[in-house]
C-alpha positions in Angstrom: -118.1 13.8 -125.7 -116.3 14.5 -129.1 -112.9 14.7 -127.4 -113.6 11.3 -125.8 -114.7 9.8 -129.1 -111.5 11.2 -130.8 -109.3 9.6 -128.1 -110.9 6.2 -128.2 -108.8 3.2 -129.4 -111.0 0.1 -129.9 -109.0 -3.1 -130.2 -109.7 -4.7 -133.6 -111.2 -7.9 -132.2 -113.6 -5.9 -130.0 -114.5 -3.6 -132.9 -115.3 -6.6 -135.1 -117.5 -8.1 -132.5 -119.4 -4.9 -132.0 -119.8 -4.4 -135.7 -121.2 -7.9 -136.3 -123.4 -7.9 -133.2 -121.4 -10.5 -131.3 -121.5 -10.6 -127.5 -119.0 -8.3 -125.8 -118.3 -7.8 -122.1 -116.7 -4.7 -120.7 -114.3 -5.1 -117.7 -113.0 -2.3 -115.5 -109.3 -1.8 -114.7 -109.0 -0.2 -111.3 -108.9 -3.7 -109.8 -105.7 -4.1 -111.8 -104.1 -0.7 -111.2 -105.3 -0.1 -107.6 -107.3 -3.1 -106.3 -104.8 -5.9 -106.0 -101.1 -6.5 -105.6 -98.8 -7.8 -108.3 -98.9 -10.5 -109.7 -102.4 -11.3 -108.5 -103.8 -8.3 -110.3 -102.3 -9.4 -113.6 -103.4 -13.0 -113.1 -106.9 -12.0 -112.2 -107.2 -9.7 -115.3 -106.1 -12.6 -117.5 -108.4 -15.0 -115.8 -111.5 -12.8 -116.1 -110.8 -12.3 -119.8 -110.4 -16.1 -120.1 -113.8 -16.7 -118.4 -115.5 -14.4 -121.0 -113.6 -16.1 -123.9 -114.5 -19.6 -122.7 -118.2 -18.7 -123.1 -117.6 -17.4 -126.6 -117.9 -13.7 -125.9 -115.3 -11.0 -126.4 -113.7 -9.3 -123.3 -113.1 -5.6 -123.5 -111.0 -4.4 -120.6 -111.1 -0.6 -120.5 -108.3 1.7 -119.4 -106.5 4.9 -120.2 -102.8 4.7 -121.4 -100.9 7.8 -122.4 -104.1 9.7 -122.9 -105.7 7.2 -125.1 -108.8 5.5 -123.9 -108.4 1.8 -124.8 -111.3 -0.6 -125.2 -109.6 -4.0 -125.2 -106.1 -4.4 -123.8 -103.2 -6.5 -125.1 -100.9 -8.4 -122.7 -98.4 -5.5 -122.6 -101.2 -3.1 -121.7 -102.3 -5.3 -118.8 -98.7 -5.5 -117.6 -98.3 -1.8 -117.6 -101.4 -1.4 -115.4 -100.4 -4.3 -113.1 -96.8 -3.2 -112.7 -95.6 0.2 -113.9 -92.2 0.1 -115.5 -90.8 2.7 -113.1 -91.7 3.4 -109.5 -92.2 7.1 -110.2 -95.0 6.4 -112.7 -98.3 7.3 -111.2 -101.3 5.4 -112.4 -104.5 7.4 -111.9 -107.9 6.1 -110.7 -110.1 7.4 -113.5 -113.8 8.0 -113.0 -116.1 9.6 -115.5 -115.1 13.1 -114.5 -111.4 12.3 -115.0 -111.6 11.0 -118.6 -111.2 14.5 -120.1 -108.2 15.5 -118.0 -106.6 12.1 -118.5 -106.9 12.5 -122.3 -105.7 16.1 -122.3 -102.8 15.5 -120.0 -101.8 12.1 -121.5 -102.2 10.3 -118.3 -102.5 6.6 -117.6 -104.6 4.7 -115.2 -107.4 2.2 -114.5 -111.1 3.1 -115.0 -113.6 2.8 -112.2 -117.1 1.5 -112.6 -118.3 5.0 -113.5 -115.4 5.6 -115.9 -115.8 2.2 -117.6 -119.6 2.8 -117.9 -119.0 6.1 -119.6 -116.7 4.5 -122.2 -118.9 1.4 -122.7 -121.9 3.5 -123.6 -119.8 5.5 -126.1 -118.8 2.4 -128.0 -122.1 0.5 -127.7 -121.1 -2.3 -125.2 -124.3 -3.4 -123.3 -122.8 -5.7 -120.6 -120.2 -4.9 -118.0 -118.8 -7.2 -115.2 -117.2 -5.8 -112.1 -116.8 -6.8 -108.4 -118.9 -4.4 -106.4 -120.2 -1.0 -107.2 -119.6 2.2 -105.2 -122.4 3.8 -103.2 -123.1 5.9 -100.1 -120.4 5.9 -97.6 -121.0 5.0 -93.9 -121.3 8.0 -91.5 -121.1 10.4 -94.5 -124.4 10.4 -96.5 -123.2 13.3 -98.6 -120.3 11.1 -99.9 -121.9 9.3 -102.8 -119.9 7.4 -105.3 -119.9 8.7 -108.9 -120.9 5.1 -109.8 -124.5 5.7 -108.8 -125.4 8.7 -111.1 -123.5 7.0 -113.9 -125.7 3.9 -113.4 -128.7 6.1 -113.6 -127.9 7.3 -117.1 -126.1 4.3 -118.7 -128.1 1.6 -120.5 -125.8 -1.2 -119.7 -126.3 -4.5 -117.7 -123.9 -4.3 -114.8 -123.1 -7.6 -113.1 -121.7 -7.2 -109.6 -121.8 -8.8 -106.2 -123.8 -5.9 -104.8 -122.2 -2.8 -103.4 -118.9 -2.9 -101.5 -119.6 -4.0 -97.9 -117.7 -1.0 -96.6 -120.6 1.2 -97.6 -124.0 2.1 -96.2 -126.0 -0.5 -98.1 -129.6 0.6 -97.2 -128.8 4.2 -98.3 -127.1 2.9 -101.5 -130.3 1.0 -102.4 -132.4 4.1 -101.7 -130.3 6.1 -104.1 -130.5 3.4 -106.8 -134.3 3.5 -106.4 -134.3 7.3 -106.8 -132.2 7.0 -110.0 -134.5 4.4 -111.5 -132.0 1.6 -111.5 -133.6 -1.9 -111.2 -131.7 -4.2 -108.8 -132.2 -7.7 -110.0 -131.0 -10.7 -108.0 -129.6 -13.6 -109.9 -131.2 -16.7 -108.3 -131.7 -14.7 -105.1 -134.1 -12.4 -103.4 -131.4 -11.0 -101.2 -129.0 -8.1 -101.9 -125.5 -9.6 -101.6 -122.9 -7.6 -99.7 -119.8 -8.1 -101.9 -117.9 -10.6 -99.6 -121.2 -12.0 -98.2 -124.1 -13.8 -99.9 -126.7 -11.9 -97.9 -127.0 -8.4 -96.4 -130.5 -8.8 -94.9 -131.8 -6.4 -97.6 -134.1 -7.3 -100.5 -133.7 -6.8 -104.3 -136.5 -5.4 -106.5 -136.7 -8.3 -108.9 -135.3 -11.9 -109.2 -134.3 -13.8 -112.4 -133.5 -17.5 -112.6 -131.3 -17.7 -115.7 -129.2 -15.4 -118.0 -131.9 -15.4 -120.7 -134.4 -13.9 -118.2 -131.8 -11.2 -117.3 -131.3 -10.3 -121.0 -135.0 -10.2 -121.6 -135.6 -8.0 -118.6 -132.9 -5.6 -119.7 -134.2 -5.5 -123.3 -137.7 -4.7 -122.1 -136.4 -2.0 -119.7 -134.7 -0.1 -122.5 -137.4 -0.7 -125.1 -139.9 1.0 -122.7 -137.7 4.1 -122.8 -135.8 3.7 -119.6 -132.2 5.0 -119.9 -130.6 3.6 -116.8 -128.5 0.5 -116.2 -129.9 -2.8 -115.0 -128.0 -3.8 -111.9 -127.6 -7.6 -111.7 -126.5 -8.7 -108.3 -124.8 -12.1 -108.3 -123.9 -13.5 -104.9 -120.3 -14.6 -104.4 -119.7 -18.3 -104.5 -120.9 -19.7 -101.2 -117.6 -21.6 -100.6 -115.6 -18.4 -100.7 -118.1 -16.0 -99.0 -117.8 -14.7 -95.4 -120.7 -14.2 -92.9 -122.0 -10.6 -93.2 -121.9 -10.0 -89.4 -118.2 -10.9 -89.4 -117.3 -8.6 -92.3 -119.5 -5.8 -90.8 -117.4 -5.9 -87.6 -114.2 -5.6 -89.7 -115.6 -2.7 -91.7 -116.7 -0.8 -88.5 -113.1 -1.1 -87.2 -111.6 0.0 -90.5 -114.0 3.0 -90.8 -113.0 4.1 -87.3 -109.3 3.9 -88.1 -109.9 5.9 -91.4 -111.6 8.6 -89.5 -108.8 8.7 -86.8 -106.2 8.9 -89.6 -108.2 11.6 -91.5 -108.2 9.6 -94.7 -110.5 11.3 -97.3 -111.7 11.2 -100.9 -110.6 8.6 -103.3 -108.1 7.2 -100.7 -110.9 6.0 -98.4 -112.1 2.9 -100.4 -108.6 1.4 -101.0 -107.7 2.0 -97.3 -110.9 0.3 -96.1 -110.6 -2.7 -98.4 -106.9 -3.2 -97.5 -107.7 -3.0 -93.8 -110.6 -5.4 -94.0 -108.3 -7.8 -95.9 -105.8 -7.6 -93.1 -108.4 -8.1 -90.4 -109.8 -11.1 -92.2 -106.4 -12.6 -92.6 -106.7 -12.6 -96.4 -110.1 -14.3 -96.6 -111.8 -11.2 -98.2 -109.1 -11.3 -100.9 -110.0 -14.9 -101.8 -113.7 -14.0 -101.9 -112.9 -11.0 -104.1 -111.0 -13.1 -106.6 -113.8 -15.7 -106.7 -116.7 -13.3 -107.2 -114.9 -11.3 -109.9 -114.5 -14.4 -112.0 -118.0 -15.6 -111.2 -119.4 -12.2 -112.4 -117.4 -12.4 -115.6 -119.0 -15.8 -116.4 -122.5 -14.5 -115.8 -121.9 -11.4 -117.8 -120.7 -13.4 -120.8 -123.9 -15.5 -120.7 -126.1 -12.4 -120.5 -124.2 -10.8 -123.4 -124.7 -13.9 -125.5 -128.5 -13.8 -124.9 -128.7 -10.1 -125.6 -126.9 -10.7 -128.9 -129.0 -13.8 -129.7 -132.5 -13.2 -128.2 -133.9 -16.5 -129.5 -131.2 -18.7 -127.9 -132.9 -21.2 -125.5 -132.3 -20.5 -121.8 -130.7 -23.9 -121.3 -128.2 -23.5 -124.1 -125.4 -22.0 -122.0 
């Protein structure tokens, strides 16, 4: 990973926080470059960073710009990801495997969960907030997101609202078990399904407060485990959709993707966009709410990891 290390640009505020042991939260950037339309993508990026800052932690949004892997983005960087200056500028969707080519070819783009995790581990960030992780695709058990193996080898707390509801959730949980990734429900015994509070599946552990989550992660790593700790945080109930309703939308979107022969990295954006259309925008509202909710919880966990003796009720 020497090429990756040489290409890293850590924003001074993030670098100071890491050097002094202050809480830092990594944030991915494909939600800016590929997940949402402008200007909602820019507003969301700024709001997520604001949620982290309000809880006295340092946000570190990660992306690749002109072949430089940036940990911590300035407003101009966020603007570039949200709205490229020219229509012919292609922003890449950068997973872990794509970091080297992006650096060598001086490309720009947003980092996925896997790409963000790879960079976070390199710089020593221990907490990461995202929306939903990738997983095993429906009707294609061989199609497994790179997010899952990256979770299996990255000692980071990953706060999410479960796996994206377009996926095969039981199979995704089976792969997480195989990879040794604990799935911990935050104040829930149920595995959330991204837009929905419950999927009908169970988590492996439950924690009641951010301090318990930090203590659990610390024990996991001190016992020699090298995987991530996946914290599943249900979306806010007032913004969530019933699982059965979303499942019907997903089934229709999957059928349409198969009919249109949409493959590879284009599948997930297509399905999410189609589900948004079928739900008349309600899934977009849920997505925005859960992302900010996850950023808040991640900041609290990061604070307790940085200050292990802080009382559970102090945040």
